[in-house]
C-alpha positions in Angstrom: -8.5 -18.8 20.0 -11.4 -15.9 19.5 -10.1 -12.4 20.0 -6.3 -11.3 19.6 -5.2 -8.0 21.4 -1.8 -7.3 19.8 0.2 -4.5 20.6 3.8 -2.7 19.2 6.1 -0.3 20.5 9.7 1.1 20.2 10.9 0.9 23.4 14.1 2.5 22.7 15.9 0.4 25.1 14.8 -2.0 27.1 16.4 -2.5 30.1 15.3 1.5 30.2 11.7 0.9 29.5 11.9 -1.3 32.7 12.7 1.1 34.9 10.2 3.0 33.9 6.9 0.8 34.9 7.0 -1.4 31.7 6.9 -5.2 33.5 3.9 -3.5 35.3 2.4 -2.1 32.6 2.7 -5.3 30.6 1.3 -7.8 33.6 -1.8 -5.1 33.7 -2.8 -4.7 30.0 -2.3 -9.0 29.5 -2.2 -8.0 25.6 -2.1 -11.4 24.0 1.4 -10.6 21.9 3.7 -7.9 22.5 6.1 -6.8 19.9 9.0 -4.7 20.8 11.4 -2.6 18.7 14.9 -1.4 19.6 15.3 -3.1 22.6 19.2 -2.5 22.2 19.7 -6.2 23.8 22.5 -8.1 22.8 23.0 -12.2 23.0 25.0 -11.6 26.4 23.2 -8.8 28.0 22.3 -9.3 31.5 18.4 -9.0 31.8 15.8 -9.2 34.4 13.4 -12.1 34.9 10.8 -10.2 34.7 12.2 -8.8 31.1 13.0 -13.0 30.3 9.9 -14.6 31.0 7.2 -11.8 32.0 4.6 -13.2 34.0 2.3 -15.9 31.6 4.2 -14.5 28.6 7.3 -16.6 26.7 10.0 -14.1 24.5 11.5 -14.8 21.7 14.1 -13.1 20.6 16.6 -11.5 17.8 19.7 -9.5 18.6 22.1 -7.2 16.9 25.1 -9.5 16.4 27.4 -7.4 14.9 27.1 -4.1 17.0 26.3 -4.6 21.2 23.4 -2.3 22.3 21.9 -1.8 18.9 18.4 -2.5 17.1 17.1 -5.7 18.4 13.8 -7.2 18.6 11.9 -9.3 21.0 8.1 -10.8 21.0 6.2 -11.4 24.2 3.3 -14.3 23.5 1.0 -15.8 25.6 -0.5 -18.0 23.2 2.6 -20.5 21.9 3.3 -20.3 18.0 3.9 -23.1 15.7 7.4 -21.8 14.9 9.7 -18.6 15.3 12.5 -17.6 12.9 15.0 -15.1 12.6 16.6 -16.6 9.4 14.6 -15.8 6.2 16.6 -17.9 3.6 18.1 -16.0 0.3 16.9 -12.4 1.9 19.7 -11.9 3.8 19.6 -8.6 4.8 16.6 -9.4 6.8 18.5 -11.6 9.3 21.1 -9.0 9.6 21.1 -6.2 12.6 18.2 -8.2 14.5 15.5 -6.6 13.3 12.6 -9.1 12.5 11.0 -12.4 14.2 8.5 -14.3 12.5 5.9 -16.3 14.5 3.4 -18.3 12.9 0.2 -19.0 14.6 -1.1 -21.3 12.3 -4.0 -18.8 11.6 -1.5 -16.2 10.3 2.1 -15.4 10.4 3.1 -12.6 12.4 6.5 -10.4 11.5 7.2 -7.8 14.8 9.8 -5.5 11.9 12.4 -2.5 12.8 12.7 -1.0 10.0 16.2 0.8 9.3 16.9 4.3 9.5 18.1 6.1 6.3 19.0 9.4 7.9 22.6 9.0 8.6 24.0 9.3 4.7 23.5 7.5 1.5 25.0 4.6 2.2 22.2 3.7 4.5 19.5 5.6 2.8 20.1 2.6 0.0 20.6 -0.1 2.6 16.7 1.1 3.8 15.7 0.7 0.2 17.2 -2.9 -0.1 15.6 -3.7 2.9 12.3 -2.9 1.7 13.0 -4.4 -1.0 13.4 -7.9 0.3 10.7 -7.6 2.9 8.7 -6.8 -0.2 10.0 -10.0 -1.7 9.5 -12.2 1.4 5.4 -11.1 1.8 5.2 -12.3 -1.7 6.4 -15.5 -0.8 4.2 -15.8 2.5 1.2 -15.2 0.5 1.7 -16.9 -2.7 2.0 -20.1 -0.7 -1.4 -19.3 1.3 -0.6 -17.4 4.6 -2.5 -14.2 6.2 -0.1 -11.9 7.1 0.7 -9.1 9.7 3.4 -7.2 10.0 3.8 -4.6 12.8 6.8 -2.3 13.9 8.5 0.3 13.4 8.5 1.4 9.9 10.8 4.9 9.8 8.6 6.7 7.5 5.1 8.6 7.5 3.6 7.3 4.6 1.5 10.5 3.9 1.4 14.5 4.3 -1.6 13.2 7.1 1.0 11.3 8.6 3.4 13.6 10.0 2.8 17.1 11.4 5.2 19.0 9.0 4.8 17.4 5.8 6.3 20.4 3.7 9.4 21.0 5.7 10.5 17.7 6.0 10.3 16.8 2.6 13.2 16.2 1.7 14.3 14.1 5.3 14.7 10.7 5.6 11.5 9.3 6.9 9.2 11.5 4.3 11.3 10.8 1.1 9.3 9.9 -1.9 11.5 7.0 -2.5 10.7 5.8 1.1 7.1 6.6 1.0 7.1 4.8 -2.3 8.4 1.2 -0.7 4.6 2.0 1.7 2.7 2.1 -1.5 3.8 -0.8 -2.9 2.7 -2.7 0.1 -0.5 -1.5 -0.2 -0.4 -2.2 -3.9 0.3 -6.1 -3.5 -2.9 -5.8 -0.8 -1.5 -5.1 2.6 -3.6 -2.5 5.0 -3.2 0.0 7.3 -5.7 -0.8 10.0 -5.1 2.5 11.9 -6.7 3.9 8.4 -9.6 1.7 8.5 -10.8 3.4 12.1 -9.0 6.8 11.7 -9.2 8.9 8.8 -8.1 12.5 10.3 -4.8 14.2 10.9 -2.8 14.8 14.8 -2.1 10.9 15.4 1.2 10.4 15.5 3.6 7.5 17.3 6.7 8.8 17.4 8.1 12.7 18.6 11.6 14.5 18.5 12.5 14.1 22.2 15.2 16.8 22.0 12.7 19.7 21.0 10.1 18.6 23.5 7.7 17.9 20.0 5.3 15.3 22.5 4.2 18.4 24.4 3.2 20.0 21.6 2.3 16.9 19.3 4.3 17.8 16.7 4.9 14.2 15.8 4.9 11.4 13.6 3.1 8.2 12.5 5.7 5.5 11.5 4.4 2.8 13.8 2.0 0.6 11.7 0.1 -2.9 12.2 -0.5 -3.8 8.5 -2.5 -7.1 8.1 -3.0 -9.3 4.2 -6.6 -7.7 2.6 -8.1 -11.4 3.8 -7.6 -10.3 7.7 -9.6 -7.1 7.2 -12.6 -8.4 8.0 -11.6 -9.5 11.3 -9.9 -6.4 12.4 -11.8 -4.9 15.0 -9.9 -1.7 16.5 -6.8 -0.2 15.9 -4.8 1.9 17.5 -2.4 4.6 19.1 -1.8 4.3 23.0 -0.4 8.0 23.2 -0.9 8.5 26.8 1.6 5.3 27.0 5.1 7.4 28.2 8.2 6.0 28.7 10.1 5.9 25.4 10.0 8.8 22.4 7.4 6.6 20.8 4.1 5.6 21.9 2.4 1.6 21.5 0.1 1.0 18.5 -2.3 -1.9 18.8 -4.7 -4.1 16.7 -7.5 -6.6 17.7 -8.7 -8.9 16.0 -11.4 -11.7 16.1 -10.5 -14.6 14.3 
């Protein structure tokens, strides 16, 4: 296909972001793959035609069937994937709560993923860590089968101290716990690369800000949204970025450009 332009965005409600100009933004930017998390869309949610099938895109969805208005992911794609999956065999946690879509584009497997938040108590933190374990195991299966892999989304963890404005104050906060951060270390150890850090090695680059404290105005944020690629794709990465000036959610979109 040549150059691929991909973007990932936790929109904190798809219908809410539509009211803030999302469809116009999508039509104007013309990304090849647009992966959204936290759509808060259920299977029977009434959506506009522009959200169901934006001009020039086909859409693929996963929903949280157990809880309305919760979680949910969608991928809007210009290239037609060979296969779309929302079930992952023995990795049952990955298929719960509408958190993961797999699209096979031939040259690579693309995973749009919304990792759980572990902040509501010990049981939920355990669920998040179990999710990480199953995801790591699933990545291993894909790599052993010879596939190149990109995964993107809201990982719900800042990896290093440089990835949040106040690391010391948040050392005991879910999203920056050592047990969570070590899972990102494991992704790196098995050969996955945080593409943003190929281009930006400094601080003050964030993708999420607390709305209650108007933290975005002061850039007191966290970088918890990522594009990771398997190491064999790194030579094809041309850029990775955060679109911090795109408003409408408490997260900013993050992007990746590849030459294939």
